[in-house]
C-alpha positions in Angstrom: 5.8 6.6 18.1 8.2 5.3 15.7 6.4 2.1 15.3 3.5 3.3 15.0 5.1 5.5 11.6 7.2 1.9 10.7 3.9 0.4 10.5 1.1 3.0 8.6 -0.5 0.5 6.5 -0.3 4.2 3.5 3.9 4.1 4.1 3.5 1.3 2.8 1.9 1.4 -0.1 3.8 4.7 -0.3 7.2 3.2 -0.4 5.4 -0.2 -1.8 4.3 2.1 -5.2 6.9 4.7 -5.5 9.3 0.7 -5.2 7.2 -0.3 -8.3 7.7 2.0 -10.6 11.6 2.2 -9.8 11.9 -0.9 -10.6 9.0 -1.1 -13.5 10.7 1.3 -14.8 14.3 -0.6 -14.8 13.0 -4.0 -15.6 11.0 -2.6 -18.9 14.6 -0.3 -20.5 16.5 -3.9 -19.7 14.3 -5.9 -21.5 16.2 -6.5 -24.0 18.3 -8.5 -21.6 17.8 -12.5 -21.1 18.8 -11.6 -17.3 17.5 -11.4 -14.2 18.6 -8.4 -11.8 18.3 -6.7 -8.3 15.0 -4.3 -10.5 13.5 -7.5 -10.7 12.9 -8.5 -7.8 12.2 -4.9 -5.7 9.7 -5.0 -8.3 7.7 -8.5 -6.7 8.9 -7.1 -3.4 6.9 -4.1 -4.2 3.9 -5.9 -4.8 3.7 -7.8 -2.6 3.9 -4.9 -0.3 1.4 -3.1 -2.3 -1.0 -6.3 -1.9 0.2 -6.0 1.8 -0.7 -2.5 2.5 -4.5 -2.8 1.0 -6.1 -4.8 3.1 -5.5 -3.0 6.7 -6.1 0.2 4.2 -9.6 -1.4 4.1 -10.5 -2.0 6.6 -9.7 1.6 8.3 -11.2 2.6 5.5 -14.9 0.1 6.4 -14.2 1.0 10.2 -14.7 4.5 9.2 -17.7 4.6 8.3 -19.1 2.0 10.7 -18.3 5.2 12.9 -20.1 7.2 10.8 -23.0 5.4 10.3 -23.4 5.2 13.9 -22.1 9.2 14.4 -25.3 10.1 11.9 -27.7 7.5 13.6 -27.2 9.6 17.1 -27.2 12.8 15.7 -30.9 12.0 14.4 -31.8 10.6 17.9 -31.2 13.5 20.7 
């Protein structure tokens, strides 16, 4: 059960978006400083996290669409 929650692409996408928003805010508020810090690394990590979650979600949506089409075909044949 815990594995299913931690490997959820929706949870990964949500956490990536939260990290992106918070680190982007912190990065843009400190643009006048010419140093690299933790928010810059978190910004990169969040982009990677989002990029990993999107294909999994798209694959799931494709499977749902295909299952819906099969269901409709079977329903029409009855």
